[in-house]
N, C-alpha and C positions, 0 to 999 in steps of 0.2 A: 155191675161187675164187678168183683173180687180180687184184688192184686197184691199179692207180697214181695216186696224187696228181696232178691237172691245175691245180686252180686254187682258192683260198678267196677269198671278200669279206667283210667284216664292215660292216654300216651301224650307227652308233651314234648313238642319240636321248637327248634331254635327260635324259629321265626313267627312269633305271637300265634300260634296255631297248635290246639289239640284234639284229638280223637277220643270220643266218650263213647264207652260200650256200657249199656244198664239193660240188665237181667231181671225179668221179674216174672214170678209164676202167676198167671190169671186164669180166674174161672171163665170159662167160654159155657154160652149156651148155644142150642141149633138156632139158626136164622141170622138175620141181619142186626146188628149191634155196634156199640162205638167202645173203642178202648182208648185211655187217656194215659198219659205219662208225664207228671208234671214234675216240677225242679230241675227241669231242662236250664241250660244257660240262656239266659237273653240276648246274647250275640253270637247264636246258633247260625250256621251258613244253612237255610230250611232246605236248599237243594243237594245237600249232601246227605240226609237223612235215610238210613236204610233200615227198616223193619225187616224182622224174621222168628216165624215161629220153630221151634226147634223139634218139635213133632207135628205129624199128620198135616204138614204145611200144603200138602196137596190137597187137603180138604177145607182150607180156609182163603177166602178170597178177598184180598184188600181192595174195596171200592174207590174211597177216598183218604187223603193225607193232608192234614191242617195242623197249621202252626197258629196258636192264639197267642198272641203277647200283648193284649189289649188288657192292661192290669190295671186295678183299683187304684184311684187316687181321687181325692174330693173335686177338681174339676171335672173328672170323667163322670164320676158320681151323680153330679148335680147335671150335668149336660144329658145323661140318660134319663134323667125326670122331668124335662121339659115336656109340658103340656099333663103332669101330673101332680098330685096334690101333697103338699109339703107343709109341715110344720116347724115353727121357729119360736123357741124360747127366748125372748128379749132378755137382754145382759145390758150391764153397763148402766149410761144415764137412762135409756130408753128402758122402764120395767112397767110396761102398759099391758104384760100379760103375754099370753100366748097367741102368735099369729098364725092364723089357717089359710093357705088360698092356693091357688093353680101357680106352679113355676112357668112362666113364659119366655123368661131369657136368663142367659149367664154371663153372656160375651160385654165387659165393661161394667157388669156390676149384676145383681137379681133384681129381677123385675116379676112381683108376685099379685096375682089378681085374687083380691077377696070378693065376697059378696057385691059390695058396692063402690070400689075404688081400685086403683091401682098404687102398689107400693114400691117405691124404689129403694134400693140397697137397704133391707132391713137389716139392723144388726142382731145376732143373737146364734145361740145354739140351733143347727138345722137338726130335724130328724127325718129319718127316710124308713120307708116300712118294710124294704127289704133289699137285697143286693141282685142289680140286674143280672139274670142268666148269662149276657155276652161278657161280663167282665169278669176277669180271672185274678186269682191270689197270686199264683205264680205263672210263669210262663209254661205253657203245655201244650204237649203234642197230641191229636186227635186223630184217629184213624176210624173209618166207617168199614166195617168187614162184614164178610157172610161166612158163616161157619156152617159146615155138616157135621160136625162132632161137637161133643160139650165134654166139660169135666176139665180138670186142671192142664195148662199148657205153660210152658215155657216161652217167654216173648224177649227176643233181645232187639235192643233198639241202639245204631251206632250213629255218630252224627260228627261233625266238624264243629269248631267253635275259635272264636277269635277271645282274646282278652286274658289268656292263659300263656305264659312263657315262663322260662327258665335259662339261668345262664350260671356258669361256673364261676367261682372266686377263688382264688388262692392266697395263701400267707405262707411265705418262707422266711424263714429267719437263720441269719448264717451266725458261724462263729467269730470269733474276734479277728482271725486269722483270715477269714473268707476263703475257708478250705472245704468246709463242709457245712450242710444246712439241713433243718428240718422242714417238710412241707404239709401244710393241710390245707385238703379241699373241699371248699362247700358248694353244695348247689342250691342256688336262690331260685325259689318257685314263687311268681308273682301271679294271683288268681285274681281278676277282676272282670270273670266272664258272666257274673250275675245268679252262679250258683254255687252252692254248697254239697262238696261230693264226699259222704261219711264211708269211713272206712273201704276206702279205694285201693285196688292195684295199681301202683304206679309204675311207669315206664317214662323214661327220657331218652329221646332221639337226638345223637348229635351228626350233625352233615348238612349240609348245602344241599336243601331239597328246592326243586322248581316247583313254582307256583306260578298259575295263571291270572292276571289281574282284570276281573269285570267289575266295570263301576256298578251295571244294573243291580249286580248282588251285595252290593258294599253296604256294610251295616253302619247306622249313625253312631260315631263314636261318643260319647261323653267324657268330661274331664272327669277322673279318677278322684275319689274324696280319699282322705287321710287314710292310710291302711295300717294295720296292726301288724308288728314283725313277731313271728313266733320262731324260737330257734329248737331245733329237734334233733337230738343226737343221741335218743335210745334205741339200741339194736338197729343201727342207721347204715347196715352194709348195703351196698349197692353191688351186684352181679353184672359184669359186662360182656357182652357177647357182639359177634358180626351179626349183621342184617342187611342185605343187599348192599349195597356200596357206602353203610352207615354203620355207626354202633349203636346200640342199646344198652342204657343202664337200667336195671330193673331193682327196685328196692324190696328187699327179702323181707317184707312185713305189710301189711294195711297202714295207711296213713289217711288222715282226715285232711281235705284241701277247702278250708272254710272261704267265703266269699269275702273279698275285700282284706285280703289276710297275703302277706309275704312271709313263708317257711323258708327256714334254713336246714339243711339236712348234711351233715358230713358223709362226703364220700371216699376220700382218700385219707390217708394220713403216714407220712413216712420219715424216719429219721436217719441222721447220718449220711447223707447225699454228698458224694462227693463234687464240688463245684469250682469252677476257674474262672478267676477273674481277667477279662481281656480288656485291652485299651485299644483303640480303632482312631486314626487319624485319617479323615477322607481330604485327601489333598486338593481335591476338585471342587471343594466348597470354599468360597474367600470367607476363611473364619480361623481363630486359633484353637476351638474346642475340640479336646479328645474326648470320645465318647467312652463310657464305662459299661460292660457287659458282665452278666454273670451267667454263665452256661454250665448244662449240666446234660447228662444223657438220661432219656426216659427208658431204663432198661430195669430187667430183673436184679440184676447184678447191684443197681442202686437202690433196691427197695423200692422199685416202682414198676415201670413194664406193662403197663395198660394203657389204653388210647385215652388222650388227655383231652376233653373238650374245650373247645377256645373260651377266654375268658379273662378277667383281668388277674394279676398277680401282683399282691403288694408287699416288698422286702423290706424287711428290718434287721439291725446286727444288735450282738450283745455288745456292750460296755459296760463292762466293770460288772454292777449289780443291776442294771437296767437294759432295758431294750428300746432302740431308737430307730424311727422310720427313717429309710434312706432313699427311696424312690419305689416308682410302680410302672407297670407295663400292661400290654395286653399280649396275648399268645393266640395264635390260630389252632385248630384241631392238630393234636400232634399223636402221630402213630407212635407205637413200641417201638423202641430202640431208635426213634431220632431224638436230634439234638434240641434241646430248648434254649433260647440264647434272651435272657431277658436285659432291656436297656434301662441302666438305673439312672443313668443321667451324664454329666459332663464332670472332668478330671477338673480340680482346683489347682494342682501343683504342676499339672503337664499340659504344655500347651505345642502347638505345632505352626509353622510357616512355610508358604511356598513361594519362591520367584522364579522367574526367567531369566536364564543369562545368557542364551544367544538364540539367534532365529536368523535362518539363510535358507534360499531356496536356491536351487540350481536344474533347470531342466525339467520341469515337473516334478520335483524331489526336494523337500522340506526336511531340515535339521533343524530340530529344537533342543534346547537344554535347558534343565531345571535343578534349582537347589530346594530340598526338602530339610528343614530343620527341625528336630524335637526338642526342646528344653524339658528335663526332668528337675525340679525344685525339690523333691522329696529326698529324705535320708536314706531311702533304700534304692536299688535300681529297679528299674521297669522294663518290661516287653512290651512294644508297641506294634501293631501291624499298621502299615502306613498303605492306604486304597489309593491307586491313581486311575482314573479314565482316560483312555487315548481315544484318538477320533476313528470310530467304528466305520467310516464311509470310506477310509485309506487303508492301504497295506501299510504296514509300519514294520521295524524292528528297532530294539534298543541295542545300540552299538556300543556304548560306554555306560558304565555304571560303577558305584561305588561299592553297591551292596547287591548279595544275590535276591531275585524276585522270583514269584511264581505267578505263571499266567492262569487266571480263573476263568475267562471266558473270552470272547473275539476282540474287546475293547479294554478288560479289566486286568490289572496286575496288582502284586501285594508285595511289599517288602517287609519283612518281619525283623525288627531290629531290637537291641537289647542297650538301653541307655543309663550309664552309670549312674549313682546319686549325686546330685547338685553339678549335673553336667549337660552339656547341650550337644547332640549328635548329628551329623548331617550326611544326608543322601543325595547322591548327585548321578545323572545318567543323561543321556543323548537318545533321541529317538528319531530315527529316520523314515519319513512319509513318502509314498511315492503313489503316484495313480496312472495306471495304464492307457 
C-alpha cells in the first residue's frame, strides 16, 4: 500500500480535548488488504476513530479497525525474544568475548541458556536479529478492508485525543492615570498527546462543552516531561466566527504543533482602550479592605469587539520610564459589547468599617440601623461603591438613609459615594424587616 500525506487539521477545545483530521492519498488494490496510518496521538480515544474514503466509498468495505500502541522499547524487545537466540558482546570487567544462547527470562534480570550452562544477568551489549512484527515505532491505526476498485483514493481519518489543550493569556498595560490601556492576547497551546502535527490547519474552540466521563475508556496519564516553549507571532492573525453556541478561532496560516511543546501565538492586540478604576467595599464582609477593579467594554469603539475566550489577564502600569506589575485576575468567556472587570487587589489608602447602631423588634417586625465609614487617606478624592447584602428571606425596606442607593437584586443594595481627599465619610441607614 502506498500513501501520501495530503492535509491535517487539528481543532483544540478548552478542556484537554482535540479533534484531529488526517487526509492521505492511498493507492488501493482490488481485494482484501490493510491500510495503516501512523504518527497518531498516543492518547487517542480509540472509540472515537472515524475512517472515510472520499470517493467510491460504496465499493470499499472496512472489515476491522485496530489501534496498535505496543511501541518499541528495550524491555518489550527482549520480552519478544524469549525462547529465541540472542548475542551479548561482553563489556566492562567481564571481557570473555561474545555470549550466544537462548533467552529464557527477562523479569528480574536476564537468564540465558548456552550449550552447557545457564548464565544469569550477563552484562554487555545485546544484539537482536530483527524487529518483531507486532512492535511499532509509532502509534498506528490499522484497517483491514476489502476493495472492489483500485487506484488512488483519498482516505480521511478523524479521532479525538486528550493531551492537547489551549488557553488564552492577556497582558494589559495602563497609562499613568489609569484612564487608557493597551492589551495583547496570546493563545497558549500545550501539546503532550504523543504526536507531532506538521503544517496543520489550526482551529480553537472557546466554550463549555459537555463530555461524558467513562472510566473504562480512560487513558493512562503519564507525567509530562519538561517542555519547550515556542513563541510564534509571524502572520499570526486569527479569524473568529460563531459555531453552534460556541466560538471558533481559526489561524489564517498553517502551523506545526510539535509533541512536548508549548506554543504561543498572538491573537489580539489593541491600543488606547478606555478603562475605569472602580473601588468597591463589601460591607457584608468582616474586613476593612476596599477592592480595586479595572473595567473596560469589549466593544468595537474600544478597538476590540470580538468574543474574548476565558483566560488569565496580567496587568501592569507605566511608571515614568518603566512598567511595573500591579496584579492579575482570570476572566470568563466574554461576548462582544460586554464589560470586562479585572480584580487588581486591595487599596492601600482606602479602608471601610461597618457597625450596627440599633436593633429592635416589634410584632414580627425588626428595625436594624447601621453605620458604614469609608476613610480616604489619598491626596485625591475617590469614588467608592459600597455593597450591602440584606436578609433575602424576609421582606425589607430601607426607611432612613444618609445617601441614595440602588437596588441591584432582591437582597443587594449599593451606595455610590465620593470621599474627598484625606477625609472619612459615613453612610447611615435603617432597614425594616417583616415576616408575613
